[in-house]
N, C-alpha and C positions, 0 to 999 in steps of 0.2 A: 504494500500500500504506500502511496506517495505521501510526502510531507503535507501537502495541502489537504489530502483526504483525512489524515490523522488530526490535523489542526481543526478542520471543519467539524469532524465528528466530536472532538473534545469540547469545542465551543458549543456545539449543538446540545450535547448532553448537559453541560453546565447551564446553558440558557433555559432549556426546557425544564430542568430541575428547579431552578430558581423561580421561574414563572409558575410552576405547579405549586410550590410552597406559597407564593403570593396569592394564587387562586384559592387554595384551601383556606388560608388565613382570612382573605376577604369574604369568602362564603361564610365562614364561622362568625365573622363580625356581623354579617347580615342576619344569619339564622339565629344567633344568640342575642340579637339586638344590642350589641356592644356600642353601636353608633346608630343614630336615627337615620332611617331611610327617607328619601324624598317622598316616596309613595308607600304608605303602609301596605303590607301583604294583602289585607282584606280588600283594600281599594284596588289594588293591582288586579286581583282576580275578577273584580266587577268590570274593569275597563278593558280587559282582554277581548271581550266580545265586539268591541267597536272598531271601525276602520281606523287606520293609523292617524289620519288628520284629526279625528275626534279624540283619540287617545292623547295625542300631543297637546291639544288645546285643554282637555280636562285635567291632565296630570301636571302640566307645566314642564314636561320633559323637553330637554334641549334637542336640537338637531345638529348634525355635523359634529364638529369638534367641541361643541358646547359642554359636553360631559366632563371635560377637564376641569371646569369651574365647580363641579359637584363631587369631586373626589372625597370631600369630607362626609358625604352621605354614604351609608353602607351599601345601598343598592347600586351606586355608581363606582364604588371602590373596586368592584369586580371587573369593571371595564378596563382598569389599569392592568390587571393580570392578563386579560385577553389581548390587550394591545402589546404587552410584553411577549406573549407567544407569537404574535404576528411579526414582531421586530427581530426575533431570534435569527431568522433566515438572513435578513439584511445585515445584521452584525456578523454573522458567520462569513458571508460573502465578503464583507469589508475587511475582515481579518485575513482572508486568504489572498486578496489582491496583491499585496506586497510580496507575498511568497511566490506567487505565480510569475511576477516580473523578475524576481531574483532567480528563479529556476529557468529563466529565459523561455517562458511560455506566454508571450504577450497577447496572443490571440485569445487565450483562455482568460487572461486577466481582463481584457476589454469586454469579453462576454459577461464576466462577473460584474463589472462596472455597469454594463447595460441592464443586467438583471436587478441590480440595486436601484438604478434610476427608475425602472419600470415599477418595481414594488413601492418605492416612495411616491411616485406619481399617482399610483392607484390609491395609496393611503390618503393623499392630500387632495384628491380630486373631488 
């Protein structure tokens, strides 16, 4: 196995492990009511039946990246863990780009850079 595969695998294992711990901790904070949610679970179950535009209006839920302002709420803290899981691949690719250039594999490095740009563009679109 090549260096970039070992590095990618190691970073992927660490990144997903950390994100899993954050996911479990944030779920426990929500389930055990350690922090107040934006929307109580009883209200959430009632609003699930409505179309998304009605749900957003009735709940005050943010759209887009607005959830970042609500990380102090237990039901939005979970979003941070999910976002971490989504960023693990980007971080792993970013980590191997210098290795690929060092190993004189520039075409693979540029493909990794392109993948990073596509993933970030998708996240921010």
